[in-house]
Every structure is written in structure tokens, then in C-alpha cells.
PyMOL Python script that loads the backbone (N, CA, C, O; Angstrom):
from pymol import cmd

cmd.read_pdbstr("""\
ATOM      1  N   MET A   1      -9.828 -13.057 -20.676  1.00  0.00           N
ATOM      2  CA  MET A   1      -9.090 -14.065 -20.672  1.00  0.00           C
ATOM      3  C   MET A   1      -9.864 -15.229 -21.105  1.00  0.00           C
ATOM      4  O   MET A   1      -9.409 -16.230 -21.659  1.00  0.00           O
ATOM      5  N   THR A   2     -11.373 -14.937 -20.720  1.00  0.00           N
ATOM      6  CA  THR A   2     -11.744 -16.633 -21.293  1.00  0.00           C
ATOM      7  C   THR A   2     -12.384 -16.197 -22.898  1.00  0.00           C
ATOM      8  O   THR A   2     -12.596 -17.206 -23.571  1.00  0.00           O
ATOM      9  N   LYS A   3     -12.686 -15.015 -23.540  1.00  0.00           N
ATOM     10  CA  LYS A   3     -13.380 -14.916 -24.729  1.00  0.00           C
ATOM     11  C   LYS A   3     -13.108 -15.310 -25.708  1.00  0.00           C
ATOM     12  O   LYS A   3     -13.889 -15.112 -26.638  1.00  0.00           O
ATOM     13  N   LEU A   4     -11.633 -16.187 -25.979  1.00  0.00           N
ATOM     14  CA  LEU A   4     -11.686 -16.774 -26.817  1.00  0.00           C
ATOM     15  C   LEU A   4     -12.447 -18.020 -27.012  1.00  0.00           C
ATOM     16  O   LEU A   4     -12.714 -18.386 -28.156  1.00  0.00           O
ATOM     17  N   TRP A   5     -12.835 -18.730 -25.934  1.00  0.00           N
ATOM     18  CA  TRP A   5     -13.421 -19.811 -26.249  1.00  0.00           C
ATOM     19  C   TRP A   5     -15.296 -19.585 -25.914  1.00  0.00           C
ATOM     20  O   TRP A   5     -16.266 -20.175 -26.390  1.00  0.00           O
ATOM     21  N   LEU A   6     -15.211 -18.688 -25.095  1.00  0.00           N
ATOM     22  CA  LEU A   6     -16.650 -17.985 -24.175  1.00  0.00           C
ATOM     23  C   LEU A   6     -17.415 -16.822 -25.181  1.00  0.00           C
ATOM     24  O   LEU A   6     -18.563 -16.411 -25.014  1.00  0.00           O
ATOM     25  N   LYS A   7     -16.481 -16.407 -26.258  1.00  0.00           N
ATOM     26  CA  LYS A   7     -16.530 -15.198 -26.973  1.00  0.00           C
ATOM     27  C   LYS A   7     -17.633 -14.083 -26.021  1.00  0.00           C
ATOM     28  O   LYS A   7     -17.241 -13.762 -24.899  1.00  0.00           O
ATOM     29  N   ASP A   8     -18.732 -13.638 -26.430  1.00  0.00           N
ATOM     30  CA  ASP A   8     -19.427 -12.334 -25.371  1.00  0.00           C
ATOM     31  C   ASP A   8     -20.350 -12.547 -24.446  1.00  0.00           C
ATOM     32  O   ASP A   8     -21.122 -11.684 -24.027  1.00  0.00           O
ATOM     33  N   TYR A   9     -20.289 -14.301 -23.908  1.00  0.00           N
ATOM     34  CA  TYR A   9     -20.864 -15.119 -23.044  1.00  0.00           C
ATOM     35  C   TYR A   9     -21.183 -14.050 -21.684  1.00  0.00           C
ATOM     36  O   TYR A   9     -22.321 -14.074 -21.213  1.00  0.00           O
ATOM     37  N   TYR A  10     -20.300 -13.262 -21.171  1.00  0.00           N
ATOM     38  CA  TYR A  10     -20.353 -12.401 -20.129  1.00  0.00           C
ATOM     39  C   TYR A  10     -20.537 -10.983 -20.622  1.00  0.00           C
ATOM     40  O   TYR A  10     -20.599  -9.967 -19.931  1.00  0.00           O
ATOM     41  N   LEU A  11     -20.601 -11.075 -21.732  1.00  0.00           N
ATOM     42  CA  LEU A  11     -20.879  -9.202 -21.859  1.00  0.00           C
ATOM     43  C   LEU A  11     -22.341  -8.594 -21.436  1.00  0.00           C
ATOM     44  O   LEU A  11     -23.358  -8.713 -22.119  1.00  0.00           O
ATOM     45  N   THR A  12     -22.260  -8.015 -20.355  1.00  0.00           N
ATOM     46  CA  THR A  12     -23.625  -7.788 -20.231  1.00  0.00           C
ATOM     47  C   THR A  12     -23.959  -6.277 -20.463  1.00  0.00           C
ATOM     48  O   THR A  12     -24.809  -5.830 -19.692  1.00  0.00           O
ATOM     49  N   TYR A  13     -23.569  -5.622 -21.161  1.00  0.00           N
ATOM     50  CA  TYR A  13     -24.122  -4.460 -22.137  1.00  0.00           C
ATOM     51  C   TYR A  13     -23.318  -4.353 -23.253  1.00  0.00           C
ATOM     52  O   TYR A  13     -22.152  -4.710 -23.424  1.00  0.00           O
ATOM     53  N   PRO A  14     -24.164  -3.773 -24.043  1.00  0.00           N
ATOM     54  CA  PRO A  14     -23.697  -3.514 -25.229  1.00  0.00           C
ATOM     55  C   PRO A  14     -22.309  -3.012 -25.868  1.00  0.00           C
ATOM     56  O   PRO A  14     -21.711  -3.476 -26.840  1.00  0.00           O
ATOM     57  N   GLU A  15     -21.941  -1.828 -24.960  1.00  0.00           N
ATOM     58  CA  GLU A  15     -20.559  -1.461 -25.175  1.00  0.00           C
ATOM     59  C   GLU A  15     -19.282  -2.186 -24.664  1.00  0.00           C
ATOM     60  O   GLU A  15     -19.247  -2.497 -23.474  1.00  0.00           O
ATOM     61  N   ILE A  16     -18.049  -2.528 -25.614  1.00  0.00           N
ATOM     62  CA  ILE A  16     -17.073  -3.245 -25.296  1.00  0.00           C
ATOM     63  C   ILE A  16     -16.555  -3.053 -24.121  1.00  0.00           C
ATOM     64  O   ILE A  16     -16.404  -3.943 -23.284  1.00  0.00           O
ATOM     65  N   THR A  17     -16.150  -1.499 -23.938  1.00  0.00           N
ATOM     66  CA  THR A  17     -15.711  -1.356 -22.398  1.00  0.00           C
ATOM     67  C   THR A  17     -16.253  -0.666 -21.661  1.00  0.00           C
ATOM     68  O   THR A  17     -16.842   0.237 -22.255  1.00  0.00           O
ATOM     69  N   VAL A  18     -16.417  -0.618 -19.956  1.00  0.00           N
ATOM     70  CA  VAL A  18     -17.114   0.338 -19.070  1.00  0.00           C
ATOM     71  C   VAL A  18     -16.775   1.747 -19.912  1.00  0.00           C
ATOM     72  O   VAL A  18     -17.668   2.375 -20.481  1.00  0.00           O
ATOM     73  N   GLN A  19     -15.693   2.067 -19.917  1.00  0.00           N
ATOM     74  CA  GLN A  19     -15.087   3.583 -20.486  1.00  0.00           C
ATOM     75  C   GLN A  19     -16.080   3.802 -21.635  1.00  0.00           C
ATOM     76  O   GLN A  19     -16.838   4.756 -21.456  1.00  0.00           O
ATOM     77  N   ASP A  20     -16.238   3.100 -22.806  1.00  0.00           N
ATOM     78  CA  ASP A  20     -17.289   3.171 -23.896  1.00  0.00           C
ATOM     79  C   ASP A  20     -18.677   3.609 -23.122  1.00  0.00           C
ATOM     80  O   ASP A  20     -19.355   4.621 -23.298  1.00  0.00           O
ATOM     81  N   GLU A  21     -18.861   2.591 -22.272  1.00  0.00           N
ATOM     82  CA  GLU A  21     -20.423   3.119 -22.227  1.00  0.00           C
ATOM     83  C   GLU A  21     -20.640   4.326 -20.767  1.00  0.00           C
ATOM     84  O   GLU A  21     -21.745   4.680 -20.355  1.00  0.00           O
ATOM     85  N   VAL A  22     -19.254   4.805 -20.168  1.00  0.00           N
ATOM     86  CA  VAL A  22     -19.787   5.768 -19.432  1.00  0.00           C
ATOM     87  C   VAL A  22     -19.440   7.195 -20.403  1.00  0.00           C
ATOM     88  O   VAL A  22     -20.197   8.161 -20.303  1.00  0.00           O
ATOM     89  N   THR A  23     -18.402   7.235 -21.216  1.00  0.00           N
ATOM     90  CA  THR A  23     -18.275   8.327 -22.252  1.00  0.00           C
ATOM     91  C   THR A  23     -19.142   8.255 -23.109  1.00  0.00           C
ATOM     92  O   THR A  23     -19.290   9.111 -23.981  1.00  0.00           O
ATOM     93  N   ALA A  24     -19.781   7.316 -23.001  1.00  0.00           N
ATOM     94  CA  ALA A  24     -21.443   7.607 -23.912  1.00  0.00           C
ATOM     95  C   ALA A  24     -22.322   8.615 -23.597  1.00  0.00           C
ATOM     96  O   ALA A  24     -22.753   9.541 -24.285  1.00  0.00           O
ATOM     97  N   ALA A  25     -22.552   8.252 -22.290  1.00  0.00           N
ATOM     98  CA  ALA A  25     -24.132   8.676 -21.395  1.00  0.00           C
ATOM     99  C   ALA A  25     -22.854   9.910 -20.996  1.00  0.00           C
ATOM    100  O   ALA A  25     -23.684  10.533 -20.333  1.00  0.00           O
ATOM    101  N   LEU A  26     -21.836  10.594 -20.872  1.00  0.00           N
ATOM    102  CA  LEU A  26     -21.605  11.877 -20.879  1.00  0.00           C
ATOM    103  C   LEU A  26     -21.660  13.075 -21.839  1.00  0.00           C
ATOM    104  O   LEU A  26     -21.372  12.994 -23.032  1.00  0.00           O
ATOM    105  N   SER A  27     -22.109  14.339 -21.130  1.00  0.00           N
ATOM    106  CA  SER A  27     -23.005  15.451 -22.139  1.00  0.00           C
ATOM    107  C   SER A  27     -21.350  16.018 -22.919  1.00  0.00           C
ATOM    108  O   SER A  27     -21.330  16.575 -24.017  1.00  0.00           O
ATOM    109  N   ASP A  28     -20.383  15.803 -22.295  1.00  0.00           N
ATOM    110  CA  ASP A  28     -18.704  16.217 -23.048  1.00  0.00           C
ATOM    111  C   ASP A  28     -17.744  14.797 -22.515  1.00  0.00           C
ATOM    112  O   ASP A  28     -17.774  14.226 -21.425  1.00  0.00           O
ATOM    113  N   LYS A  29     -17.155  14.589 -23.381  1.00  0.00           N
ATOM    114  CA  LYS A  29     -16.382  13.411 -22.954  1.00  0.00           C
ATOM    115  C   LYS A  29     -15.340  13.484 -22.380  1.00  0.00           C
ATOM    116  O   LYS A  29     -14.833  12.489 -21.861  1.00  0.00           O
ATOM    117  N   ASN A  30     -14.653  14.967 -22.335  1.00  0.00           N
ATOM    118  CA  ASN A  30     -13.505  15.333 -22.023  1.00  0.00           C
ATOM    119  C   ASN A  30     -13.344  15.096 -20.288  1.00  0.00           C
ATOM    120  O   ASN A  30     -12.251  15.156 -19.724  1.00  0.00           O
ATOM    121  N   ASN A  31     -14.631  14.821 -19.587  1.00  0.00           N
ATOM    122  CA  ASN A  31     -15.481  15.009 -18.307  1.00  0.00           C
ATOM    123  C   ASN A  31     -15.021  13.719 -17.955  1.00  0.00           C
ATOM    124  O   ASN A  31     -14.880  13.611 -16.737  1.00  0.00           O
ATOM    125  N   PHE A  32     -14.626  12.298 -18.860  1.00  0.00           N
ATOM    126  CA  PHE A  32     -14.084  11.815 -18.663  1.00  0.00           C
ATOM    127  C   PHE A  32     -12.373  11.408 -17.602  1.00  0.00           C
ATOM    128  O   PHE A  32     -11.370  11.882 -18.134  1.00  0.00           O
ATOM    129  N   LEU A  33     -12.215  10.906 -16.754  1.00  0.00           N
ATOM    130  CA  LEU A  33     -11.179  11.157 -16.148  1.00  0.00           C
ATOM    131  C   LEU A  33     -10.082   9.553 -16.298  1.00  0.00           C
ATOM    132  O   LEU A  33     -10.566   8.478 -15.945  1.00  0.00           O
ATOM    133  N   THR A  34      -8.821   9.623 -16.779  1.00  0.00           N
ATOM    134  CA  THR A  34      -8.235   8.360 -17.341  1.00  0.00           C
ATOM    135  C   THR A  34      -7.432   8.513 -16.090  1.00  0.00           C
ATOM    136  O   THR A  34      -6.795   9.559 -15.957  1.00  0.00           O
ATOM    137  N   GLY A  35      -7.382   7.596 -15.153  1.00  0.00           N
ATOM    138  CA  GLY A  35      -6.449   7.471 -14.416  1.00  0.00           C
ATOM    139  C   GLY A  35      -4.744   7.000 -14.803  1.00  0.00           C
ATOM    140  O   GLY A  35      -4.300   7.071 -15.949  1.00  0.00           O
ATOM    141  N   PRO A  36      -4.074   6.604 -13.817  1.00  0.00           N
ATOM    142  CA  PRO A  36      -2.800   6.023 -13.717  1.00  0.00           C
ATOM    143  C   PRO A  36      -3.049   4.425 -14.366  1.00  0.00           C
ATOM    144  O   PRO A  36      -4.135   3.848 -14.307  1.00  0.00           O
ATOM    145  N   THR A  37      -2.004   3.943 -14.893  1.00  0.00           N
ATOM    146  CA  THR A  37      -2.359   2.540 -15.367  1.00  0.00           C
ATOM    147  C   THR A  37      -2.291   1.686 -14.214  1.00  0.00           C
ATOM    148  O   THR A  37      -1.245   1.705 -13.566  1.00  0.00           O
ATOM    149  N   PRO A  38      -3.221   0.948 -13.853  1.00  0.00           N
ATOM    150  CA  PRO A  38      -2.919   0.042 -12.587  1.00  0.00           C
ATOM    151  C   PRO A  38      -2.202  -1.519 -12.936  1.00  0.00           C
ATOM    152  O   PRO A  38      -2.605  -2.675 -13.071  1.00  0.00           O
ATOM    153  N   LEU A  39      -0.849  -0.760 -12.989  1.00  0.00           N
ATOM    154  CA  LEU A  39      -0.319  -1.988 -12.952  1.00  0.00           C
ATOM    155  C   LEU A  39       0.486  -2.544 -11.187  1.00  0.00           C
ATOM    156  O   LEU A  39       0.776  -3.649 -10.728  1.00  0.00           O
ATOM    157  N   LEU A  40       0.558  -1.631 -10.840  1.00  0.00           N
ATOM    158  CA  LEU A  40       0.494  -1.868  -9.197  1.00  0.00           C
ATOM    159  C   LEU A  40       0.054  -1.522  -8.335  1.00  0.00           C
ATOM    160  O   LEU A  40      -0.447  -0.399  -8.392  1.00  0.00           O
ATOM    161  N   ARG A  41       0.005  -2.072  -7.403  1.00  0.00           N
ATOM    162  CA  ARG A  41      -1.247  -1.961  -6.497  1.00  0.00           C
ATOM    163  C   ARG A  41      -0.366  -0.373  -5.627  1.00  0.00           C
ATOM    164  O   ARG A  41       0.840  -0.127  -5.636  1.00  0.00           O
ATOM    165  N   ASP A  42      -1.339   0.337  -5.054  1.00  0.00           N
ATOM    166  CA  ASP A  42      -0.947   1.222  -4.404  1.00  0.00           C
ATOM    167  C   ASP A  42      -0.477   0.942  -3.199  1.00  0.00           C
ATOM    168  O   ASP A  42      -0.621  -0.260  -2.978  1.00  0.00           O
ATOM    169  N   ASP A  43       0.228   1.743  -1.953  1.00  0.00           N
ATOM    170  CA  ASP A  43       0.219   0.977  -0.521  1.00  0.00           C
ATOM    171  C   ASP A  43       0.420   2.422   0.434  1.00  0.00           C
ATOM    172  O   ASP A  43       0.360   3.538  -0.082  1.00  0.00           O
ATOM    173  N   LEU A  44       0.605   2.257   1.526  1.00  0.00           N
ATOM    174  CA  LEU A  44       0.536   3.354   2.447  1.00  0.00           C
ATOM    175  C   LEU A  44       2.149   4.344   1.943  1.00  0.00           C
ATOM    176  O   LEU A  44       2.360   5.556   1.999  1.00  0.00           O
ATOM    177  N   ASN A  45       2.670   3.680   1.669  1.00  0.00           N
ATOM    178  CA  ASN A  45       3.926   4.839   1.284  1.00  0.00           C
ATOM    179  C   ASN A  45       3.997   5.152  -0.618  1.00  0.00           C
ATOM    180  O   ASN A  45       4.853   5.831  -1.184  1.00  0.00           O
ATOM    181  N   HIS A  46       2.425   4.171  -1.502  1.00  0.00           N
ATOM    182  CA  HIS A  46       2.655   4.800  -2.456  1.00  0.00           C
ATOM    183  C   HIS A  46       1.634   5.439  -2.853  1.00  0.00           C
ATOM    184  O   HIS A  46       1.517   5.480  -4.077  1.00  0.00           O
ATOM    185  N   PRO A  47       0.807   5.982  -2.221  1.00  0.00           N
ATOM    186  CA  PRO A  47      -0.927   6.268  -2.426  1.00  0.00           C
ATOM    187  C   PRO A  47      -1.366   6.904  -3.716  1.00  0.00           C
ATOM    188  O   PRO A  47      -2.533   7.140  -4.029  1.00  0.00           O
ATOM    189  N   GLU A  48      -0.205   7.170  -4.479  1.00  0.00           N
ATOM    190  CA  GLU A  48      -0.510   8.187  -5.210  1.00  0.00           C
ATOM    191  C   GLU A  48      -0.489   7.302  -7.073  1.00  0.00           C
ATOM    192  O   GLU A  48      -0.834   7.792  -8.148  1.00  0.00           O
ATOM    193  N   ARG A  49      -0.136   6.400  -6.873  1.00  0.00           N
ATOM    194  CA  ARG A  49      -0.435   5.100  -7.596  1.00  0.00           C
ATOM    195  C   ARG A  49      -2.150   4.295  -7.728  1.00  0.00           C
ATOM    196  O   ARG A  49      -2.520   3.365  -8.444  1.00  0.00           O
ATOM    197  N   GLY A  50      -2.861   5.076  -6.769  1.00  0.00           N
ATOM    198  CA  GLY A  50      -3.941   4.904  -6.615  1.00  0.00           C
ATOM    199  C   GLY A  50      -4.770   6.079  -7.579  1.00  0.00           C
ATOM    200  O   GLY A  50      -4.444   7.143  -8.105  1.00  0.00           O
ATOM    201  N   PHE A  51      -5.966   5.297  -7.501  1.00  0.00           N
ATOM    202  CA  PHE A  51      -7.054   6.226  -8.494  1.00  0.00           C
ATOM    203  C   PHE A  51      -8.581   6.575  -8.076  1.00  0.00           C
ATOM    204  O   PHE A  51      -9.505   5.796  -8.312  1.00  0.00           O
ATOM    205  N   THR A  52      -8.713   7.541  -7.578  1.00  0.00           N
ATOM    206  CA  THR A  52     -10.323   7.337  -6.748  1.00  0.00           C
ATOM    207  C   THR A  52     -10.934   8.882  -7.436  1.00  0.00           C
ATOM    208  O   THR A  52     -10.229   9.874  -7.624  1.00  0.00           O
ATOM    209  N   VAL A  53     -12.081   8.799  -7.672  1.00  0.00           N
ATOM    210  CA  VAL A  53     -12.794  10.281  -8.310  1.00  0.00           C
ATOM    211  C   VAL A  53     -13.573  10.268  -6.866  1.00  0.00           C
ATOM    212  O   VAL A  53     -13.918   9.202  -6.357  1.00  0.00           O
ATOM    213  N   ARG A  54     -13.780  11.324  -6.350  1.00  0.00           N
ATOM    214  CA  ARG A  54     -15.287  12.055  -5.790  1.00  0.00           C
ATOM    215  C   ARG A  54     -16.239  13.069  -6.309  1.00  0.00           C
ATOM    216  O   ARG A  54     -15.896  13.934  -7.114  1.00  0.00           O
ATOM    217  N   ASP A  55     -17.714  12.921  -5.729  1.00  0.00           N
ATOM    218  CA  ASP A  55     -18.385  13.943  -6.568  1.00  0.00           C
ATOM    219  C   ASP A  55     -19.278  13.450  -5.659  1.00  0.00           C
ATOM    220  O   ASP A  55     -19.926  12.416  -5.503  1.00  0.00           O
ATOM    221  N   GLY A  56     -18.995  15.337  -4.658  1.00  0.00           N
ATOM    222  CA  GLY A  56     -19.930  15.187  -3.291  1.00  0.00           C
ATOM    223  C   GLY A  56     -19.436  14.361  -2.164  1.00  0.00           C
ATOM    224  O   GLY A  56     -18.295  14.280  -1.709  1.00  0.00           O
ATOM    225  N   ASN A  57     -20.756  13.639  -1.730  1.00  0.00           N
ATOM    226  CA  ASN A  57     -20.385  12.556  -1.091  1.00  0.00           C
ATOM    227  C   ASN A  57     -20.057  11.117  -1.651  1.00  0.00           C
ATOM    228  O   ASN A  57     -19.976  10.023  -1.092  1.00  0.00           O
ATOM    229  N   TYR A  58     -19.924  11.454  -2.753  1.00  0.00           N
ATOM    230  CA  TYR A  58     -20.069   9.856  -3.155  1.00  0.00           C
ATOM    231  C   TYR A  58     -18.508   9.448  -3.493  1.00  0.00           C
ATOM    232  O   TYR A  58     -18.162  10.237  -4.372  1.00  0.00           O
ATOM    233  N   LEU A  59     -17.414   8.564  -3.185  1.00  0.00           N
ATOM    234  CA  LEU A  59     -16.007   8.213  -3.572  1.00  0.00           C
ATOM    235  C   LEU A  59     -16.240   6.842  -4.498  1.00  0.00           C
ATOM    236  O   LEU A  59     -17.060   5.938  -4.663  1.00  0.00           O
ATOM    237  N   SER A  60     -15.400   7.149  -4.815  1.00  0.00           N
ATOM    238  CA  SER A  60     -15.536   5.644  -5.922  1.00  0.00           C
ATOM    239  C   SER A  60     -13.573   5.729  -6.496  1.00  0.00           C
ATOM    240  O   SER A  60     -12.852   6.651  -6.876  1.00  0.00           O
ATOM    241  N   ALA A  61     -13.393   4.453  -6.305  1.00  0.00           N
ATOM    242  CA  ALA A  61     -12.009   3.514  -7.142  1.00  0.00           C
ATOM    243  C   ALA A  61     -12.109   2.585  -7.906  1.00  0.00           C
ATOM    244  O   ALA A  61     -13.044   1.793  -7.790  1.00  0.00           O
ATOM    245  N   ARG A  62     -11.127   2.453  -8.914  1.00  0.00           N
ATOM    246  CA  ARG A  62     -11.432   1.535 -10.010  1.00  0.00           C
ATOM    247  C   ARG A  62     -11.246  -0.064  -9.509  1.00  0.00           C
ATOM    248  O   ARG A  62     -11.863  -0.825 -10.254  1.00  0.00           O
ATOM    249  N   TRP A  63     -10.504  -0.770  -8.368  1.00  0.00           N
ATOM    250  CA  TRP A  63     -10.513  -2.166  -8.038  1.00  0.00           C
ATOM    251  C   TRP A  63     -10.075  -2.190  -6.802  1.00  0.00           C
ATOM    252  O   TRP A  63     -10.517  -1.424  -5.946  1.00  0.00           O
ATOM    253  N   PRO A  64      -9.239  -2.996  -6.594  1.00  0.00           N
ATOM    254  CA  PRO A  64      -8.573  -3.457  -4.803  1.00  0.00           C
ATOM    255  C   PRO A  64      -7.418  -2.970  -4.894  1.00  0.00           C
ATOM    256  O   PRO A  64      -6.797  -3.019  -3.833  1.00  0.00           O
ATOM    257  N   GLY A  65      -6.839  -2.480  -5.818  1.00  0.00           N
ATOM    258  CA  GLY A  65      -5.448  -2.168  -5.890  1.00  0.00           C
ATOM    259  C   GLY A  65      -5.274  -0.149  -5.346  1.00  0.00           C
ATOM    260  O   GLY A  65      -4.393   0.670  -5.086  1.00  0.00           O
ATOM    261  N   ASP A  66      -6.801  -0.247  -5.446  1.00  0.00           N
ATOM    262  CA  ASP A  66      -6.723   1.341  -5.123  1.00  0.00           C
ATOM    263  C   ASP A  66      -7.368   1.687  -3.390  1.00  0.00           C
ATOM    264  O   ASP A  66      -8.161   2.608  -3.191  1.00  0.00           O
ATOM    265  N   VAL A  67      -6.956   0.952  -2.487  1.00  0.00           N
ATOM    266  CA  VAL A  67      -7.349   0.430  -1.471  1.00  0.00           C
ATOM    267  C   VAL A  67      -6.855   1.516  -0.723  1.00  0.00           C
ATOM    268  O   VAL A  67      -7.702   2.260  -0.230  1.00  0.00           O
ATOM    269  N   TYR A  68      -5.400   1.821  -0.491  1.00  0.00           N
ATOM    270  CA  TYR A  68      -4.389   3.092   0.173  1.00  0.00           C
ATOM    271  C   TYR A  68      -5.208   4.315  -0.109  1.00  0.00           C
ATOM    272  O   TYR A  68      -5.667   4.956   0.837  1.00  0.00           O
ATOM    273  N   LYS A  69      -5.420   4.679  -1.341  1.00  0.00           N
ATOM    274  CA  LYS A  69      -6.103   5.977  -1.741  1.00  0.00           C
ATOM    275  C   LYS A  69      -7.128   6.015  -1.358  1.00  0.00           C
ATOM    276  O   LYS A  69      -7.350   6.859  -0.490  1.00  0.00           O
ATOM    277  N   PHE A  70      -8.316   5.079  -1.838  1.00  0.00           N
ATOM    278  CA  PHE A  70      -9.804   5.487  -1.053  1.00  0.00           C
ATOM    279  C   PHE A  70      -9.615   5.616   0.347  1.00  0.00           C
ATOM    280  O   PHE A  70      -9.852   6.693   0.895  1.00  0.00           O
ATOM    281  N   SER A  71      -9.316   4.881   0.821  1.00  0.00           N
ATOM    282  CA  SER A  71      -9.185   4.469   2.384  1.00  0.00           C
ATOM    283  C   SER A  71      -8.585   6.237   2.794  1.00  0.00           C
ATOM    284  O   SER A  71      -9.395   6.901   3.442  1.00  0.00           O
ATOM    285  N   LEU A  72      -7.353   6.871   2.455  1.00  0.00           N
ATOM    286  CA  LEU A  72      -7.276   8.313   2.539  1.00  0.00           C
ATOM    287  C   LEU A  72      -8.262   9.038   2.505  1.00  0.00           C
ATOM    288  O   LEU A  72      -8.743   9.562   3.510  1.00  0.00           O
ATOM    289  N   GLU A  73      -8.684   9.166   1.393  1.00  0.00           N
ATOM    290  CA  GLU A  73      -9.062   9.937   0.612  1.00  0.00           C
ATOM    291  C   GLU A  73     -10.951  10.029   1.569  1.00  0.00           C
ATOM    292  O   GLU A  73     -11.676  11.016   1.696  1.00  0.00           O
ATOM    293  N   PHE A  74     -11.146   8.793   1.985  1.00  0.00           N
ATOM    294  CA  PHE A  74     -12.343   8.577   2.595  1.00  0.00           C
ATOM    295  C   PHE A  74     -11.857   9.149   3.951  1.00  0.00           C
ATOM    296  O   PHE A  74     -12.386  10.144   4.446  1.00  0.00           O
ATOM    297  N   ILE A  75     -11.096   8.657   4.382  1.00  0.00           N
ATOM    298  CA  ILE A  75     -10.729   9.437   5.756  1.00  0.00           C
ATOM    299  C   ILE A  75     -11.105  10.473   5.693  1.00  0.00           C
ATOM    300  O   ILE A  75     -12.174  10.727   6.247  1.00  0.00           O
ATOM    301  N   LYS A  76     -10.363  11.539   4.971  1.00  0.00           N
ATOM    302  CA  LYS A  76     -10.706  13.292   4.394  1.00  0.00           C
ATOM    303  C   LYS A  76     -11.544  13.749   4.466  1.00  0.00           C
ATOM    304  O   LYS A  76     -11.506  14.967   4.641  1.00  0.00           O
ATOM    305  N   MET A  77     -13.084  12.936   4.362  1.00  0.00           N
ATOM    306  CA  MET A  77     -14.422  12.692   3.355  1.00  0.00           C
ATOM    307  C   MET A  77     -15.450  12.905   5.382  1.00  0.00           C
ATOM    308  O   MET A  77     -16.492  13.510   5.633  1.00  0.00           O
ATOM    309  N   LEU A  78     -14.696  12.263   6.154  1.00  0.00           N
ATOM    310  CA  LEU A  78     -15.372  12.149   7.618  1.00  0.00           C
ATOM    311  C   LEU A  78     -14.614  12.989   8.355  1.00  0.00           C
ATOM    312  O   LEU A  78     -15.281  13.427   9.293  1.00  0.00           O
ATOM    313  N   GLU A  79     -13.387  13.451   8.337  1.00  0.00           N
ATOM    314  CA  GLU A  79     -12.866  14.435   8.609  1.00  0.00           C
ATOM    315  C   GLU A  79     -13.592  16.146   9.027  1.00  0.00           C
ATOM    316  O   GLU A  79     -13.742  16.823  10.044  1.00  0.00           O
ATOM    317  N   GLU A  80     -13.940  16.292   7.291  1.00  0.00           N
ATOM    318  CA  GLU A  80     -14.780  17.251   7.061  1.00  0.00           C
ATOM    319  C   GLU A  80     -15.797  17.253   7.614  1.00  0.00           C
ATOM    320  O   GLU A  80     -16.210  18.360   7.957  1.00  0.00           O
ATOM    321  N   LYS A  81     -16.733  15.904   7.980  1.00  0.00           N
ATOM    322  CA  LYS A  81     -17.638  16.415   8.275  1.00  0.00           C
ATOM    323  C   LYS A  81     -18.135  16.706  10.131  1.00  0.00           C
ATOM    324  O   LYS A  81     -19.196  16.863  10.735  1.00  0.00           O
ATOM    325  N   LYS A  82     -16.622  16.651  10.498  1.00  0.00           N
ATOM    326  CA  LYS A  82     -16.854  16.950  11.855  1.00  0.00           C
ATOM    327  C   LYS A  82     -17.024  18.311  12.242  1.00  0.00           C
ATOM    328  O   LYS A  82     -17.227  18.596  13.422  1.00  0.00           O
TER     329      LYS A  82
END
""", "prot")
cmd.dss("prot")
cmd.show_as("cartoon", "prot")
cmd.util.cbc("prot")
cmd.orient("prot")
């Protein structure tokens, strides 16, 4: 939102978006998973609005609006370790 007057002042990497940077590092660009549009936060009754990616013991989400989906996935991970 500040780009109009600050230009690229806060740009900390050469790519325009994080998606551009990540896909450039992948051996196959088809490995990039695009989740649902984050217009709505997830909640306990709608965890499908959230988006997480799990790679072994690493679990990631896009933004705080994915907290319920992230929490449910994290609980599953903990239960698998029992």
C-alpha cells in the first residue's frame, strides 16, 4: 500500500513476490502449491479456508488467518509422535 510514495524502499529481495522467489528456486515449478485465496480467515467450523504445507516435521501456513488449520495439523503431528 505504500509503494506509490516509498517505491521499492521495503523490497528486501530482487523478486517482486515471494512466490516468484520460491518458484525460481524449485527444480520443477509445478511443485509450488497455490492455496485458496486468503479472503476469509479460517475458523473451527471452516478449517478448509486455511492453507498449510507439511514437509516431514516442518509445518507452515501463509498468514495468521490460517491459524485453525495450522493448529489442527499441528495437533495431528503431535498425535503421530505418541
